[in-house]
C-alpha positions as CSV (number, residue, x, y, z in Angstrom):
1,X,-20.0,299.1,33.2
2,X,-19.5,295.6,34.6
3,X,-21.5,296.6,37.7
4,X,-24.3,298.0,35.6
5,X,-24.5,294.8,33.6
6,X,-24.7,292.7,36.8
7,X,-27.5,294.9,38.2
8,X,-29.4,294.5,34.9
9,X,-29.0,290.8,35.0
10,X,-30.2,290.7,38.6
11,X,-33.3,292.7,37.6
12,X,-33.9,290.3,34.7
13,X,-33.6,287.4,37.1
14,X,-36.3,288.8,39.4
15,X,-38.6,289.6,36.5
16,X,-38.2,286.0,35.2
17,X,-38.9,284.6,38.7
18,X,-42.1,286.7,38.9
19,X,-43.1,285.4,35.4
20,X,-42.3,281.8,36.4
21,X,-44.4,282.2,39.7
22,X,-47.4,283.6,37.7
23,X,-47.2,280.8,35.2
24,X,-47.0,278.3,38.0
25,X,-50.2,279.8,39.6
26,X,-52.0,279.7,36.2
27,X,-50.9,276.0,35.6
28,X,-52.0,275.0,39.1
29,X,-55.3,276.8,38.7
30,X,-55.9,275.1,35.3
31,X,-55.0,271.7,36.8
32,X,-57.4,272.2,39.7
33,X,-60.2,273.0,37.1
34,X,-59.4,269.9,35.1
35,X,-59.3,267.7,38.2
36,X,-62.6,269.2,39.3
37,X,-64.2,268.5,35.9
38,X,-62.9,264.9,36.0
39,X,-64.4,264.3,39.5
40,X,-67.8,265.8,38.4
41,X,-67.8,263.7,35.2
42,X,-66.9,260.6,37.2
43,X,-69.7,261.3,39.7
44,X,-72.2,261.8,36.9
45,X,-71.1,258.6,35.2
46,X,-71.4,256.7,38.5
47,X,-74.8,258.1,39.2
48,X,-75.9,257.2,35.7
49,X,-74.7,253.6,36.1
50,X,-76.5,253.3,39.4
51,X,-79.7,254.8,38.0
52,X,-79.7,252.5,34.9
53,X,-79.0,249.4,36.9
54,X,-81.6,250.3,39.6
55,X,-84.3,251.0,37.0
56,X,-83.6,247.7,35.3
57,X,-83.9,245.7,38.5
58,X,-86.8,247.7,39.8
59,X,-88.8,247.2,36.6
60,X,-88.2,243.5,36.8
61,X,-89.2,243.5,40.5
62,X,-85.9,242.1,41.6
63,X,-86.0,243.9,44.9
64,X,-83.6,241.6,46.8
65,X,-81.0,242.0,44.2
66,X,-81.6,245.7,43.9
67,X,-81.3,246.2,47.7
68,X,-78.0,244.2,47.7
69,X,-76.7,246.3,44.8
70,X,-77.6,249.6,46.4
71,X,-76.2,248.6,49.8
72,X,-72.8,248.0,48.1
73,X,-73.0,251.4,46.4
74,X,-74.0,253.1,49.6
75,X,-71.0,251.6,51.4
76,X,-68.8,253.2,48.8
77,X,-70.8,256.4,48.4
78,X,-72.9,256.9,51.5
79,X,-74.3,260.2,50.3
80,X,-75.2,259.2,46.8
81,X,-78.7,260.6,46.3
82,X,-79.5,258.3,43.4
83,X,-78.7,255.2,45.4
84,X,-80.7,256.5,48.4
85,X,-83.7,257.3,46.2
86,X,-83.8,253.8,44.7
87,X,-83.2,252.2,48.1
88,X,-86.3,254.1,49.3
89,X,-88.3,253.0,46.3
90,X,-87.1,249.4,46.7
91,X,-88.1,249.3,50.3
92,X,-91.5,250.9,49.5
93,X,-92.2,248.3,46.9
94,X,-91.1,245.5,49.3
95,X,-93.5,246.9,51.9
96,X,-90.7,247.9,54.2
97,X,-92.5,251.1,54.9
98,X,-90.4,252.4,57.9
99,X,-87.2,251.8,56.0
100,X,-88.6,253.5,53.0
101,X,-89.6,256.5,55.0
102,X,-86.1,256.7,56.6
103,X,-84.5,256.7,53.1
104,X,-86.9,259.3,51.8
105,X,-86.2,261.5,54.8
106,X,-82.5,261.0,54.3
107,X,-82.9,262.0,50.7
108,X,-84.9,265.0,51.6
109,X,-82.1,266.2,54.0
110,X,-79.3,265.4,51.5
111,X,-81.0,266.9,48.4
112,X,-83.6,269.5,49.4
113,X,-84.2,270.3,45.7
114,X,-85.4,266.7,45.1
115,X,-88.2,267.0,47.8
116,X,-91.1,268.1,45.5
117,X,-90.5,265.6,42.7
118,X,-88.8,262.6,44.4
119,X,-89.8,262.6,48.1
120,X,-93.1,264.3,48.8
121,X,-95.2,262.1,46.4
122,X,-93.9,258.9,47.9
123,X,-94.3,260.1,51.5
124,X,-97.9,261.1,50.7
125,X,-98.5,257.6,49.2
126,X,-97.1,256.1,52.4
127,X,-99.3,258.2,54.6
128,X,-102.4,257.5,52.5
129,X,-101.9,253.7,52.5
130,X,-100.6,253.2,56.0
């Protein structure tokens, strides 16, 4: 009888270990999802702040300040499409045509989905004027 009880306790122990392992996997999976969402939300917030500041400076034709601001952002986030786009626009408006082209081409490579709306019209403008 005592041996049977010990065997049953051992089986219960293994079942509890399996349940604990499954719960750990679920918790880790959920944490990864939460962390992923936080990262995506932070990136969206960062992009939004860059976009708002860039539009404000661009509209006021503060190209020197805008370029400095964007250079700082690109040091921190070298592949930030929003910063690259506004750096291209800033250089185009400052008549730095070659730099503008470089940034537009970099944007095209980084975000192919932006090509039609955010790259091609400006490259056409550059080709027509220069």
